[in-house]
N, C-alpha and C positions, 0 to 999 in steps of 0.2 A: 504493500500500500504506500509506504513512504517513497519507494522507488518511483512509483507512478506519479506522485506529487512532484518529485524532483524533476522528472522528465517533462511533466506538464509545465513547470516553471520555465524550463529551457525552451520549449516550443512556443510558449506565450511570449517570452522575451524576443525570440526570433521573429515571430509574427508581428510584434510591435515595431521591430526594425524594418521589416519588409513593407508593411502596410501603412505605417505611421508617417509622420512628417519627415521628409528626406533630410532636413537640416538637423534632426535630432538623433540620427543614426549613431553618432559618436557616443551618446549617453549609454546606448545598449551595448556597444562594444566594451566600453569602460566597465559596465556592470558585469559583463561576462568574466572579466579578469578578477573581479572581487568574489563572485559567487562560486565559480568552478575552479577546483584545484588543477594544476598543470600536469597531473599524472593520470588523467582519465581520458579514454578514447572510445569512439564508436567502433573503430576498426583498428587492427594491429598493423596490417601491411596493405596499403600505406596507412600510417598513423593519422587519424583524423580526430581532433579533439574539439570540444565545444568552442573553445576560444578561436580555433582556426576557422570553424564554420562561420562565426560572427565576423572575423576579419575578412575572409574572402567574400563573404556575403555582402559586407559593407562596400568593398571595392567594386564588386560586380554591379551592385545597385547604383553606385555612383557613376559608373561607366554608362549605364543605361538611362538613368533618370537625371543625372546631375553632372554631365560631362565637363561643363565649365568649371564647376567647383573642384572636380578631380584634377583638371589641368592646373588650377591654381594651387592645389595641395601638393602637386608634384613639382612643377616648374617654377612657381613663385615662392616655394618654400625657402626660407632663409638657410636651410641646411642642404639644399640641393647639391652644392659642390662637394661637401664632405661625404654625403650619402653616396654620390656617384663614385667617389674615391674608395669608399668601403667596398662597393660592388667590384670595382676594378681590382682591388687588393685580393678579394676572394677568388676572382677568376684567374688572376696571376698565380696565386698560390696553387690553385687547382691544376693549371696547365704545367707549372714547373714541377709538380709532383706526379705528373702522368695520369691525371684523372680522365675517365671515360664518360660516356653518355649518362650513365646512372649517377655518377658523381656530380655532373653538371646539374641534373635534376635536383639532387639533394642540396646542392649549393644554392640554387635559386630558391628552393623552399626555405632553407635556413635564413637566407637574406630577407625574404618577404615576411616570414613569420617572426622576425625580430625587428627589422628596420621599417617595415611598412606602417608600423604603429605611429611613427613620426608623421606620416602623411595623414592618417586618420585623425590624429590629434590636432594637427594644424588646421585641417578642414573644420573640426569641431570648434576650435578657437575662433575661426572666422565667423562662426554663428554663435558666439558665446552669449549674446543677448537672448537667444532662444534656449540654449542649453543650460547655462547658469548652474553648472553641476554642484558648486558649493552650496547653493540654495536648497538642494535636494538631499543633502547628506544627513539631516537630523535623524530620521527613522532608521536608515541603514547603520549609522553610528551607534544608535541605541541598541539595535539588534545585536551587532557585533560585541558591544560592551556587555550585554547580558550573557551571551554565549561564552565570552571570554572569562567573565567572573565565575560562571558555573564551572568552566574547565579548570580554572585556577583552584577553586575550592575543592572540587571532587578529584582533581588531578587525572581527569579522563576527558578526552574530546569525543563528544557524541555526534556532532553534526558532520564532521569530516568523513567518517566511515559511511554514514547514511547517504551522503552525496556520491561518494566513490562507488558504492555498491549498486547504484542506479544505472551505471554505465557498463557496457559489455567488457571493456578492457581496463584494468587497473595496473599501472606500472610504477608502484611506489615502494617505499621502504617499510612502512608499517604493516603489521599483520592485522588485517581487518577482522579476523576471526576471534580476536581477543581485545581486551581494553586497549584503546589507543591513547598514548600519552607521551609527551615530550619532556615531562618533568623529570628531574634528576635529584638525587639525594643532596647535592650541593647547590641546586638552583631550580626554582619553579619556573616553568616556561609554558606559554600557550601559543597556539598557531591557528585556531578557529578553522577557516576554510582554505588556508594556504597549505603549503607542503612542509613548512619548517618554521620554527619561531623566528629565525633570522630573516626569512622572507617576510613574515608578518610584520616584524619590527621595521624593516626597510620601507614597506608599502605605507604603513601608518606614519612614518617619519615624513615622507614626501607629502602625503595628504595633510598632515598636521601643519606643515610650513605654508602650504597654499591657504589653508583655513586661517592661519594666524595673520597672514598678510591681507586677507580679505575680511578680517574680523569685523571692522566697523561698517562695512558695506552690506553685510548679510542682514536680511530684513526680518529675521526672527526677533522675538523678545530677547532682551539682554540676558535674562536668566537661562533661556534655552541655549543661547550662543556660548555663555560661560560653561554651562554644564557639558555641552558637546566638546568644548576645548579641553576641559579637565579630563573628560572621559577618554579622549584620544591620547592625552599625555599619560594617563594611568595605563592604558593598553600597551603603549610603547614600553613602559617599565615592566609590565607583566610579561611581555614577550621574552624577557631575559636576555635579549641581544645586547651585549655590551657595545657593539659597534653602532647599533641603532640609537642607543641612549646617548653615546658620546657625540655622534653626528647631529642629533637633534639639539643637544645642549649647545654645541658650537654654532649651529645655524641660528638658534634663538639669540645667542650672544651677538652675532653679526646683525641680526634684525634689530636688537635693542640699540646697538651702536648707531644705526641709521636714524634713530628717532630722537637722539639727544644732541646737545650742543657740543662744540669742539672741546670745551674744557672737560665735560663729562666723558667724552670719548677717550680723552687722554687718561683720565682717572680710571676709567673702566679697564683700559689696556694695562695700566700699571698693576691694578688689582689682579687681573687675569694672569699676568706674568708671575706675580708673587704666588698665586695659588698653584699655578702650574709647577713652579719650582719646588713647592712644598709637597705636592701630591704625585709628582712624576715617579718617585721611587715606589710609592704605594701601588701605582698603576702597573709598574714593571713587576712588582711582586705578585700582583693579582694574575697577570698574564704568564707568570713563570710557573704557576702551579700545574703539575702534570695531571692528566686525567680529568680535568675540569674545563672541557672545551679546548679551544685552540691555545696552545702555549707558545712562548717565544722560541723555544727549542724546536717545536714543530714547524714554525714559520721559517726558521733557518734551514731546516731539512728541505722544505718546499723550495726555497730559494736556490739551494745547491742543485736539487733535482731539475728545476726549470732551466738553470744555466747550462747543464750538461746537454739537455735536449735542444735548447735554443742554439747552441753552437753547431749542431748538425746542419742547420740551414738558417743562418741569422737574418737574411734579407727577406726571403719569401715564406719562411716557416716550413713546417713538416707536413702540412696538409690540413684541410678543413676537418675538424673534429678528430684530429690525430690522437689527442689525449684520450678521448672516450673510446676510440676504436682500438688503440694499441696498448695503452698502459693504465686504463681506468675501467671501473665498473660503474654502471648507472644506478642511482637510487634517488629517493626523494630529496636528498640533500644536493642533488645535481650530480655531476660527474666526479667521482671520488676515487682517488688512488687506492689500490688494494693494500699496499704496504702500510701497516699501522703506524710506522714511524713517520710517515709523511702525512697521513690523514687525507685531506683534500687540498687541492690547489686553491686556497681561499684568498685569492686576489685575481682580479681580471687581468692584471699585468702578466702573471705567469702564463695564463691560457693564451693571451694574445701573442706573446713572444714565442711560445712553443709552436702554436698552430699556424700563425699568420706572419711571424717575423716582424722585422722593423717596419715594413711597409704597412702591414695591417695594424700595427701598434699606433703608428702616426695617424692613419686614416680614422681609427676608432676615436682617438682623443680630439681630433679636429672637429668632430660633431659638437662636443661640449665647448670647445674654444669658440666656435662660430656662434653657438647658442648664447654663451655668456656675453660675447661682444655685442650681439644684437640686443640683449636685455640691458646691458650697461649703457648703451647709447640712448635708451628709452627709460631709464631708471626713474623718471618722474611718474611713471604709471605703476600702480600697485601690482598689476599682473607681471610687469617686468621685474619688480622687486621679488615677487614670489618665484619667478622663473630663475633668477640669479641664485637665490638661496637653495632651491631644489637642485639646480645644476651642481652647485658646490657640494651639497649634501650627498647626492647620488655618486658623484665621482669619488668622494672620500670613502663612501660605503663600498663601492665596487673595488677600489684599490685595497681596502682593508679586509673585506669578506667575500668579494666576488659577485658575479651575476649568478643567482641561483633561484630556481623555482618561479621564474617569470618576474622577478623584481625589476629587471631592466625594462621590460615592456610596460609595466605599470608606471615607472618613472617617465618613460618617453611619452606616455599618454597625458601626463600632467604638464610636463615641460613643454611639449609641443602645443598643448592647449593654450598655454600662456603666450607662446610665440604668435599664434593666430590672433588671440585677444589683443595683444600689443599692437599688431598691425591695424586692427580695426580702430582701436583707441587713437592711434596716430592719425589715421585717415579722418576720423571724426574731428580731431583737434585742428587739422589743416582746413577742413570744411568750415569750422566755426571761425577760424581766422579770416578765411576768404569772405565769409558773410559780413564780418565786422568791418573789414576794409571796404567792401562794397557799400555798406551802410554809411560809413564815414564819408566816402566819396559822393554819395547821394546828398548828404546833408550839406556838403560844401557847394 
């Protein structure tokens, strides 16, 4: 019965995207990333997941119903150049490693199922006045908060297995036949509908920063806004992800700096440096404990491991998904090295250098450099401020803990949304200026 309800929700959301307002398709794709874990599929070969159906469905509908918007989303996208370079780097890596037809098919799927979200998000941002996703977050946040607290108290996740069991194929780490929990004796952790607490923490951190920057513009009552803000912060802490907590606090610090005078900025920086100097050793001690998550010694092993494989082909890399095909096993934590001394390659830097070499490494980070530059030039807009902070937050997160469980596509959906919203705000500003100049000339 529960499986029928889950599948019914999937088909209702899909029908809303297909039959509803063409400008609101972004909201349904975004919701699919929140509701459906990235480890479930309708078919095994080829793998077809709920998220992929929403993604390809959105692009197909845009091509049929909204070709102009799709053209804008691709060719007017501020990230068109770095996204093209990413595709070029993938194809170069494939050719240099002797890939055939099947490898080209897999490479194109890998590219679209990761980077096409930038296009979807930018198109959604161009229609942000209709989408206004942050205005629709209250009840989803409350639902996630309730499920998260229940999971924390009972140390068992009930909603994740119910969703996963509704689909024919489950390719995850957890045994759905027993109680599902990510809690450990040394740390309580929750993950709700995602595949891992670290993924949950990253997604909440990005959403939290957008919500924070748009705090005053949200039309709810102040009590509801504050309650949702605190609930999101509590959920980030309950995720148990040290990376998510650290990145969120750092982003909040940067946001606070932007709101105060120069003198207070200087004072805040001095205090921050003093606190960092006093707590650095405690942080090192925390990350040095073996058997309680990723330790510093494990990260050192990962670095040495990555260096050895990187030197096999430093320019073009060893091939697309070389790590997952050759030296790793797949699980819900993403691609993890079998060797227990290495754990997982918990930094996007390691994966990029091994699989795609320096060319892929540069192409990947150019996305975020271009995005940050675009936001910085338009930092007078709140969406630009949110975009800058989320860009910084996600790059930090990816470098410290990697791209896992779809946290990258979720971040792209929010950052890209801000890119589109900034463009609309800038166009509106220019239009207002033009009207004012015309009015002044008429009076003269």
